[in-house]
C-alpha positions in Angstrom: 104.6 122.4 43.8 103.9 120.6 46.5 102.9 116.7 47.0 99.4 115.8 46.9 98.3 114.2 50.3 94.9 113.0 51.3 94.2 114.6 54.7 91.7 111.8 55.9 94.2 109.1 55.6 96.9 110.8 56.5 95.1 111.7 60.1 93.9 108.0 60.3 97.9 106.9 59.9 98.6 109.9 62.5 95.8 108.7 64.8 97.3 105.2 64.7 100.8 106.2 65.1 99.8 108.0 68.4 98.0 104.8 69.7 100.5 102.8 68.9 102.9 105.4 71.2 100.4 105.2 74.1 100.3 101.3 73.7 103.9 101.1 74.2 104.1 103.7 77.3 101.7 101.9 79.1 103.0 98.3 78.2 106.3 100.0 80.0 104.6 101.6 82.9 102.1 99.2 83.8 103.2 95.7 82.1 104.7 93.3 84.9 106.8 90.1 84.1 105.6 86.4 84.5 108.0 86.1 87.8 106.4 89.6 88.9 102.9 88.0 89.4 104.0 85.2 90.9 106.4 86.8 93.3 103.1 89.0 94.3 101.1 86.1 94.5 103.4 84.1 97.1 103.8 87.3 99.3 99.9 88.2 99.5 99.6 83.9 100.1 102.4 84.3 103.2 100.6 87.5 104.2 97.2 85.8 104.6 98.7 82.9 106.4 100.3 85.0 108.7 97.3 87.0 109.1 95.2 83.6 109.8 97.6 82.1 112.1 97.7 85.5 114.2 93.9 85.5 114.5 92.3 85.1 117.9 89.6 83.3 118.5 86.6 84.2 121.1 85.0 81.4 123.7 82.6 78.9 121.5 83.4 80.8 118.2 86.2 79.3 116.5 86.0 81.2 113.3 86.4 85.1 115.6 83.1 86.1 113.5 81.2 88.0 115.7 
């Protein structure tokens, strides 16, 4: 004779295990280290400075907004 199993508990446990596996996969796929985030922020700031320094000014409009 087989072991008696509560199906509701088993489904819940399997659902939790699946969520845990999915979370681990998402962490490895989308997670970034603190160093990576800081590097990206520095690169974005540098790009912004480069664009601002290359902006052309129009006559009488120092901001270039027209």
